[in-house]
N, C-alpha and C positions, 0 to 999 in steps of 0.2 A: 063585556069587558075587552079591549083590545090589548093585545099583547105589545109590549113596547120594542122598538128597535128590530121590527122585523124588515122593515123597508130603510128606515135611515140608520146611521152608525150612532153609537153612544160617544157622548160626547168626550169620555175619559180615554177610551180605547180606540176610538175611530172605526171599530169593527161593527156590523150588524149580526144578530144572533147566529144566523146560520151561517157566516163566515168562521166565529168562534167556534161552532159545532163541527164544522168538516175539518179545522185544524187540528181539533183535538183528536178526531176519528183519524186522520192522516198520520198523526203522531204514534197511534197505535198500529197503523199499517206499516208504519217503516219499522217497529219494534218486531212486529211478526215476520216481515221478510227478512229483517235483519238477522233473526235467529235462524233462519233458514238458508242464508248466504253463509252464516260462520258454520253451521253444521257441514254444509258442504266443502268448505276449507279444510275442516278439522278431518272429516273422512277421505278427502283427496290427498292431504298431506300423510295420512297414516296407511293408506293405500299400499300394499307390495308393490315393490318395483316390476314392471311390466304387465300388471292388470289393469291399467286405466286405459281406458281407449284412445288412442291417437285422434287429433283435431279431424274432423270430417269423416272419422272412420263408420260410424252407426247413424249420426245425422247428416241430412244433406244440408249443405250451407246455404244453397241457392234459394228454397224456401224460407230457410230461416232469415236471410238477408233481405229477401221480399217483403216479408211480414214487418223486418224493421223499418222500411221507407214507408209501408203503408201507415204504420202507426206515427210517425213522426209526421207525416202528411195530414193525420186526424188531428194531430196536436197544432197544427196550423191552421186549421180549418175551425177548431174550436176557438181559438183566440180570434178569428177572424168573426166568426159568427157574433160573439159576445161584443167586438167592437162595432158591428152593424147595428146592433140595438142601440148602442150608445149615442150612434149618430140617426138613431129612430129610422132606422131602413129594415123593416120587418122582413120584407121579402128576398133580400140580401141575405139576412138571418137564417132564413130558413132553407135556402141554397146552400150556406155553408155548412150548417148542421145536419142537412141532409147528405152531405158528402162524408162527414163523421160517421154516420150512421153506416153507410154503404163500407166506409174503410173498415169499421169494425166487423160487418158481415163477411168481408173479404178475409180478415185475419182469422176468423174462425174456421172459415173452409180450407185455408191452406193448413191450419193446424190439425183440422180433421184428416186431412190427407196424410199428414205427418204421422198422425197417430194410426192410421189404418196400414200404413207403411210398416211401422214398427210389430204391429200384432199379426201381419201376414208375413213377415219374417220368420223363420223356422231356423232353429239348429238341430239336427239329427243324428243322434249318436248311434252308430250300427253296433249289433251283437258282436262280439269278438269271434275273428275269423272271418266276417263278413267285409271284404276288402275292395273286389273286384266288381266293376260296373262297365262294361262294355262301352267305350266312345268315350270314357273320362280320361283325359291326359292332364299331365302336371300342370299344377296353377290353374284349375277350374273353379275351384271352390269346393273341392272334395278333397280332404284331407287323408288319404287313404291310410297313412301311418298311424291315425288317430280313428280310423273309422267314423270320420264326421261329415256330413253333408250339410251346407250352409247357403239358404238361398230364399226366395219368395214364392210363397204358394200360389201354384197354377189352378190345380185340380186333386181333389182328394175322393176316394171312393172307398168303400168297405174294406178293400185290400190293398190298395196302393195310394201313394201320396207324390205329387209331381210337384218340383219347384224349379224355378229359373235359378241358374247358378251363374254368377259373374265372373270371368277372368280374375285370378289374383285376389278372389276375395277373402280366400284363406290368410293373405299376409296381413290382415287389420289387426291393430294393436287392441290389448283388452282380454287376449287369448294366448298365454304363454304356453305355447303347444310345441315348442322345440323346434327341430331341424327340421326344413321343408322334405317332402315327400320324394325319392329317387323316381325316374322315369321307369326303372326297370320293377318296381313295384307294382306295376300294371300289367305285367305279364302275369299269365297264369290260365285257369280254366274261369272262363266266363259264363258256364252254363248256368241256365237261369235266372241271367241278368242282363238280357237285352234289352235295356229300357231306356237307352241315353238318344236322344233326338238333340239336332241343331235347331236351336230356336231361329226366329228371323234377327237378321241382323248379322250373319255371318258369325266371326270369332266373337263378336261382342258378348254372347251369352250362351248358354245351351240349358236344354229343358231335361232334368235328372227325374226319373220316376223309379222310387224305391218301396220296395216289398214292406207292407208294415210288420210282417212276421220276421223281417231282418233288423228292426227297429229297436233297438235297447231303451233310448230315450227319445222325446222330441219335446222341444220347448219354444215357445215362441220369444220374440224379443220384447216382451212388456215388462213391467214395474218388477217382477219376480225374477228375471234374467240375471241381473247384476245389481251391484249398488249403483254404478252409474245411472242405468236405467231406472231405479227405483227414485233417485234424485231428480232425474229429468220429468218424470211423470207426476211427481209431487209438487214439483215448483212450476211446470209449464202448465199442469192442470188447475193449481191454485190461481195462477195468474189469468188464465181462460176463466173461470169463474168470475173474477173482477171485471174482465172484458164483458162478459155477458151481462152483469149487473150494472155497469156503468153505461153500456149501451140501451139498455131498458130504461133507466132513467132519462137520458139524454133523449130517447125517443118518446116518451111520454112527455116531457116539457115540450118537445117540438110540435107534438101531435094535439092529444085530448088536453094538456095541461096550457095550450096556448092563448085559450080564452082569458087568462091572467092579463095577457097583454092591452086588454082593451080595460079592466076593471082596475087594475093596480101593476102598471107597467114598470116602476120603479122595482118591486119585489120579484116580478118576472125576470128582470136582468138580473136580479141578486141571485135567483135559482140557476141562473144559466151559467152564471161567474162559478157558482159552488160545484156546479156538475163539471165544469171545466177544470176546477182544480184537482177533483179526484180522476179525471181522465189523465190528465198530467202526471201524476203518480203511476198511474197504470202503464204509461208510455215509458216512464223512467225505470221502472221496473225491469220492462223487456229489455231497453237498452243496455241494462247489466245481466240478464240472462242471455242474451243472443251471445256476445263473446266469451262468456263462461263457459257455456255449455256446448256452442259449436265450433268456437274458434282455438281455446285455450286447452 
């Protein structure tokens, strides 16, 4: 028994089965992400003044903007791939849909880089009384008035941890740490703390090595670090799962599933269209995520 309306649209709705199904599924996706965006708005509006990070302070805008361009390009190639099949040009379809798959891989590679950047970014709170590290000058990322060092992991041994600290990193919003440290706070006894080295790049960054015995608390910038980062990892992580799922379906239709083009071309075109509709949702969600998380 053949299931009706798998290829041809119903006369009453003008839609075939898969298209009805994908629109119902997309409606549930809109409710899912809509709830997350609403939660984000409520948490941000309710956050105490001075605790929410300033735009670009914790996330690099460049990779996010690049990923936005990549996904927009992939949306264009998805449409061009479907249009190629409509014109019975299978070779051109394979080319455009192949570009879509490559764009998905590029997006995930950039996202992996961003996640790695956060999980290797540490905030170290030094024990009370440990304030002086030789070679650390005012505004380098060591907030001596709060015994806090903030930078990216370079090396870690059993006794020490080395971070790359960037100038003025201590000025980023999201940490209401009060007044800036004064240069005179760096005077005093530096014995036992001769661990600062200038990294490559002159004054752009320095390397700071901290004894683990001097550390009261050490925490990376993962989802546990703050409400903002918890939202960031939740929403971008869920979006990344959708990118992986959508790319896998597109790849299957493009590769192993392409034999249907010879047996039932109309149904094959419908499959490409349905997968494309889901991919457009993935792109649309990111277009909202990028300005909200990176720019606002």
